[in-house]
C-alpha angles and dihedrals in degrees: 000000000000117000127192124191121189124204138166102069116139148145110280136168121248111277092030131118137237133178116212122200130198118198118202131200137173098038141076093262099193089062096056127097103222134202146170121226131177139206125201119199110283093007135107116256109265135202113246105172143343135199124198127220086260094050101258111149135205127187137194111251089244094067105028111130091017106060127049123194119205139169132214105199092180090059097035088235134135121200138195118197111200121192133173091024121201132202088248090064088069105122144109107277119216131187121215132195121201123198122189107203120177089335098311121111120223119191126198127188135197122224096254138246126236122240120185125184119194124205 
């Protein structure tokens, strides 16, 4: 069973930076498509960034130029570097691992880490 554990969430002032990490166990990490999602109070969970098995990245328009997703396959860890944080970035951040096995998709989620940006 794949397990994901996020860390790095904190309270930070607007304009500050945070680095989130997601440690994975129980799966072949390098085969997973990975992503960060976030959910603000009263809002739907939204996609923030993804990184493919080959390292191709995508970002939501709201974080382009400020956030950087990366993966370390040797350490089974996913990161999200967040710079120039804004109050609207306040949310619980979740990492997700997607495995495609024999044409079927399997999604695994972490428990989330709270990011709070004060104005």
